[in-house]
BABA-701176 format. One record per residue (C-alpha): residue number from 1; x, y, z. Coordinates in nm, 2 decimals. Layout:
% residues N
NUM	X	Y	Z
...
//
This chain:
% residues 298
1	7.32	-0.95	9.93
2	7.14	-0.82	10.24
3	7.28	-0.66	10.55
4	7.11	-0.60	10.88
5	7.16	-0.26	11.03
6	7.35	-0.19	11.35
7	7.66	-0.01	11.46
8	7.89	0.00	11.76
9	7.94	0.32	11.95
10	8.29	0.44	11.90
11	8.44	0.56	12.23
12	8.20	0.38	12.46
13	8.38	0.31	12.78
14	8.10	0.21	13.02
15	7.87	0.42	13.24
16	8.01	0.75	13.36
17	8.28	0.76	13.09
18	8.42	1.10	13.01
19	8.31	1.28	12.70
20	8.52	1.44	12.43
21	8.58	1.81	12.51
22	8.50	1.90	12.14
23	8.20	1.67	12.11
24	8.02	1.64	12.44
25	7.78	1.38	12.31
26	8.06	1.12	12.25
27	8.20	0.92	12.54
28	8.57	0.82	12.52
29	8.84	0.66	12.72
30	9.12	0.83	12.54
31	9.29	1.15	12.67
32	9.53	1.40	12.51
33	9.89	1.31	12.63
34	9.97	1.69	12.67
35	9.66	1.85	12.82
36	9.49	1.53	12.94
37	9.15	1.64	12.81
38	8.93	1.35	12.68
39	8.92	1.32	12.30
40	8.71	1.10	12.06
41	8.85	0.92	11.75
42	8.76	1.21	11.53
43	8.97	1.45	11.74
44	9.27	1.22	11.80
45	9.60	1.31	11.64
46	9.87	1.05	11.64
47	10.18	1.16	11.84
48	10.51	0.99	11.92
49	10.35	0.87	12.24
50	9.98	0.83	12.25
51	9.74	1.08	12.09
52	9.70	1.46	12.12
53	9.40	1.69	12.07
54	9.38	1.93	11.78
55	9.43	2.23	12.00
56	9.76	2.11	12.14
57	9.88	2.01	11.79
58	9.77	2.35	11.66
59	9.96	2.53	11.94
60	10.28	2.34	11.85
61	10.50	2.13	12.05
62	10.80	2.37	12.08
63	11.01	2.15	11.85
64	11.01	2.39	11.55
65	10.78	2.18	11.34
66	10.63	2.34	11.03
67	10.25	2.41	11.03
68	10.21	2.12	10.78
69	10.38	1.89	11.03
70	10.15	2.01	11.31
71	9.83	1.97	11.11
72	9.57	1.76	11.29
73	9.57	1.40	11.18
74	9.34	1.11	11.23
75	9.46	0.79	11.40
76	9.54	0.65	11.05
77	9.73	0.96	10.94
78	9.44	1.12	10.75
79	9.36	1.49	10.76
80	9.10	1.60	11.01
81	8.82	1.77	10.82
82	8.53	2.00	10.90
83	8.28	1.74	10.77
84	8.42	1.39	10.87
85	8.13	1.21	10.70
86	8.14	1.37	10.36
87	8.25	1.06	10.16
88	7.99	0.85	10.34
89	7.72	1.10	10.24
90	7.85	1.09	9.88
91	7.85	0.71	9.87
92	7.49	0.70	10.01
93	7.39	0.96	9.75
94	7.54	0.75	9.47
95	7.36	0.43	9.59
96	7.03	0.61	9.61
97	7.08	0.77	9.27
98	7.15	0.43	9.11
99	6.85	0.28	9.28
100	6.63	0.55	9.15
101	6.76	0.48	8.80
102	6.69	0.11	8.85
103	6.33	0.20	8.94
104	6.29	0.43	8.64
105	6.46	0.22	8.37
106	6.38	-0.13	8.50
107	6.55	-0.46	8.43
108	6.76	-0.36	8.13
109	6.96	-0.12	8.35
110	7.00	-0.37	8.63
111	7.08	-0.65	8.39
112	7.35	-0.44	8.23
113	7.54	-0.35	8.55
114	7.47	-0.63	8.81
115	7.74	-0.88	8.91
116	7.70	-1.19	8.69
117	7.98	-1.42	8.57
118	7.84	-1.54	8.24
119	7.48	-1.59	8.14
120	7.22	-1.53	7.86
121	7.04	-1.20	7.95
122	6.70	-1.19	7.80
123	6.65	-0.82	7.84
124	6.98	-0.76	7.64
125	6.92	-1.04	7.40
126	7.28	-1.17	7.43
127	7.53	-1.35	7.66
128	7.69	-1.11	7.91
129	7.89	-1.11	8.22
130	8.24	-1.05	8.36
131	8.37	-1.35	8.16
132	8.26	-1.16	7.84
133	8.50	-0.88	7.92
134	8.25	-0.68	8.12
135	8.48	-0.62	8.42
136	8.30	-0.30	8.51
137	8.03	-0.52	8.67
138	8.26	-0.59	8.96
139	8.23	-0.22	9.05
140	7.89	-0.12	8.93
141	7.71	-0.40	9.12
142	7.83	-0.24	9.44
143	7.58	0.05	9.38
144	7.28	-0.15	9.28
145	7.01	-0.30	9.51
146	6.74	-0.55	9.49
147	6.46	-0.36	9.66
148	6.35	-0.10	9.92
149	6.44	-0.31	10.22
150	6.78	-0.41	10.07
151	6.89	-0.05	10.01
152	6.74	0.07	10.34
153	6.94	-0.18	10.55
154	7.26	-0.12	10.35
155	7.24	0.26	10.37
156	7.16	0.26	10.74
157	7.46	0.03	10.80
158	7.68	0.25	10.58
159	7.58	0.56	10.78
160	7.62	0.40	11.13
161	7.95	0.21	11.05
162	8.10	0.42	10.77
163	8.06	0.76	10.93
164	8.27	0.70	11.25
165	8.52	0.50	11.05
166	8.56	0.78	10.79
167	8.63	1.02	11.08
168	8.89	0.78	11.22
169	9.07	0.70	10.90
170	9.03	1.02	10.69
171	8.86	1.05	10.35
172	9.12	0.90	10.11
173	9.20	0.60	10.33
174	8.83	0.54	10.40
175	8.74	0.55	10.03
176	9.03	0.32	9.94
177	8.91	0.07	10.21
178	8.55	0.08	10.09
179	8.64	0.02	9.72
180	8.89	-0.25	9.80
181	8.65	-0.44	10.01
182	8.36	-0.40	9.76
183	8.58	-0.52	9.47
184	8.71	-0.81	9.67
185	8.36	-0.92	9.75
186	8.26	-0.90	9.39
187	8.57	-1.09	9.28
188	8.52	-1.38	9.53
189	8.15	-1.40	9.42
190	8.26	-1.42	9.06
191	8.52	-1.69	9.14
192	8.31	-1.91	9.36
193	7.94	-1.86	9.27
194	7.76	-2.01	8.98
195	7.83	-1.81	8.66
196	7.47	-1.74	8.60
197	7.40	-1.62	8.96
198	7.34	-1.25	8.97
199	7.42	-1.04	9.27
200	7.39	-0.67	9.37
201	7.44	-0.45	9.67
202	7.69	-0.26	9.88
203	7.70	-0.54	10.14
204	8.05	-0.66	10.04
205	8.19	-0.31	10.10
206	7.99	-0.27	10.42
207	8.12	-0.61	10.56
208	8.47	-0.47	10.49
209	8.38	-0.17	10.70
210	8.27	-0.41	10.98
211	8.61	-0.58	10.96
212	8.80	-0.26	10.97
213	8.59	-0.13	11.25
214	8.68	-0.43	11.46
215	9.05	-0.38	11.39
216	9.02	-0.01	11.48
217	8.84	-0.08	11.81
218	9.10	-0.33	11.91
219	9.37	-0.08	11.82
220	9.21	0.18	12.05
221	9.14	-0.08	12.32
222	8.77	-0.02	12.32
223	8.51	-0.28	12.41
224	8.49	-0.50	12.10
225	8.18	-0.70	12.22
226	7.93	-0.48	12.04
227	8.09	-0.50	11.70
228	8.17	-0.87	11.74
229	7.80	-0.94	11.83
230	7.68	-0.74	11.53
231	7.92	-0.92	11.30
232	7.81	-1.26	11.43
233	7.45	-1.17	11.38
234	7.51	-1.06	11.02
235	7.71	-1.37	10.94
236	7.42	-1.58	11.08
237	7.18	-1.39	10.85
238	7.43	-1.43	10.56
239	7.44	-1.81	10.58
240	7.09	-1.87	10.72
241	6.88	-1.66	10.48
242	6.84	-1.78	10.13
243	6.92	-1.57	9.83
244	7.22	-1.39	9.98
245	7.55	-1.39	9.80
246	7.76	-1.50	10.10
247	8.07	-1.50	9.88
248	8.06	-1.12	9.85
249	8.02	-1.08	10.22
250	8.31	-1.30	10.31
251	8.54	-1.15	10.04
252	8.46	-0.80	10.16
253	8.51	-0.89	10.53
254	8.85	-1.05	10.47
255	8.96	-0.75	10.26
256	8.83	-0.51	10.52
257	9.02	-0.68	10.80
258	9.35	-0.69	10.61
259	9.32	-0.34	10.48
260	9.19	-0.20	10.81
261	9.49	-0.36	10.99
262	9.73	-0.19	10.75
263	9.55	0.14	10.80
264	9.57	0.16	11.18
265	9.89	-0.03	11.24
266	10.12	0.11	10.97
267	10.44	0.26	11.11
268	10.44	0.64	11.08
269	10.76	0.66	10.88
270	10.62	0.42	10.61
271	10.25	0.49	10.66
272	10.15	0.57	10.31
273	10.35	0.29	10.16
274	10.20	0.03	10.39
275	9.85	0.16	10.37
276	9.81	0.21	10.00
277	10.04	-0.07	9.92
278	9.81	-0.31	10.10
279	9.51	-0.16	9.90
280	9.71	-0.23	9.58
281	9.78	-0.59	9.69
282	9.40	-0.64	9.75
283	9.34	-0.51	9.40
284	9.60	-0.75	9.26
285	9.41	-1.03	9.43
286	9.09	-0.91	9.27
287	9.26	-0.91	8.93
288	9.40	-1.26	8.99
289	9.06	-1.41	9.09
290	8.90	-1.24	8.79
291	9.15	-1.37	8.54
292	9.14	-1.72	8.69
293	8.77	-1.74	8.67
294	8.75	-1.59	8.33
295	9.00	-1.86	8.20
296	8.77	-2.13	8.35
297	8.46	-1.99	8.18
298	8.61	-1.92	7.83
//
């Protein structure tokens, strides 16, 4: 499950585009509806009409809102934080840590936690897999990799795509999206692939981030050609390069688009219900696919 690196630039609006007043290195086509200063996705706070900058929200709108109601929010309703890439850094750290354990322990560790439906595993001396009740493989396989190039491509993609997306969604929503997409990728791989076909990698979750990024850029009316081009390139690699678990990529992509749409288009009055409810529905689909495939194999 490999992934070629690349990332669209959030806020690109062509040559000479204004830059965010809080982040001068980021071009943007969005302005605060109150002070009309240019703001990037990280600084945008959803308002009744358009978006406001953190300074205008902090100063209050004169409507008597409480400080909590005036707290800066991301476009998806998440809290604006001092380090908008913290979860992305933690995810990269976990992937690297698991990879180092793979190198130190060898095949027994990878064989124990990789995504495999049902097969005899020589290093373990027994039949193992999700069909044998080892459902944890759906999750743990997301943090394993098949080599230096594999993890390098995936972590670069996670940094380039995940960082800006985390800033736009907020930590909790971003993490929910990442896990939902990754699990959906593992579940589709389990359902469709041969039961003895092992797979590892964060690519399913990263394809989910690609899908959510496309939805976000369309919502913000940014130029979608860069992300579409990158997605097409990665899909060509997925289906044109042998040894790649395309099922995980497609499962993650579909889950990312569905969940990402819910994240950025949920109505404010029911935002949490729609956003986390959609994540729950994706997880229900994961369970259904897993139960169906297990019934087929046992």
